[in-house]
C-alpha positions in Angstrom: 105.9 91.5 34.8 107.9 94.2 36.4 107.1 97.9 35.9 103.7 97.3 34.5 100.9 99.8 35.2 98.1 98.5 37.5 95.8 101.5 37.8 93.0 99.5 39.5 95.4 97.6 41.9 94.2 94.2 40.7 97.5 92.6 39.8 98.0 89.4 41.8 101.1 88.8 43.8 103.1 85.7 44.5 100.9 84.9 47.6 97.8 84.9 45.4 99.5 82.6 42.9 100.6 80.1 45.6 97.1 80.1 47.2 95.4 79.5 43.8 97.7 76.6 43.2 97.1 75.1 46.6 93.4 75.4 46.1 93.7 73.4 42.9 95.8 70.7 44.7 93.3 70.5 47.5 90.4 70.2 45.1 92.1 67.4 43.2 92.9 65.5 46.4 89.3 66.0 47.6 87.9 64.7 44.4 90.2 61.7 44.5 89.6 60.8 48.2 86.1 62.1 48.7 87.3 63.8 51.9 87.8 67.4 52.9 91.3 68.8 52.4 92.6 71.7 54.5 94.9 74.1 52.7 97.0 74.5 55.9 97.6 70.7 55.9 99.3 71.0 52.4 102.1 73.4 53.3 103.8 74.9 56.3 103.0 78.6 55.9 105.3 81.4 57.1 103.7 83.3 60.0 102.4 86.2 57.9 100.7 83.8 55.4 98.5 81.9 57.9 94.9 81.4 56.9 
C-alpha cells in the first residue's frame, strides 16, 4: 500500500513478490516431475533481476 510507514525496512517489493511466486511454481513442478526446476528457466529476467 502506498504511503505506509515501514520503520524497519521490511516491506517487500514487487521483485520479492515475483520471486516468491516463481519459487512456488518451481516447487509445484518439481513435486509433479520429481526433477529439479531452475527459477531462471521459468521466466526471462530483465538484466537487473538475474539470479
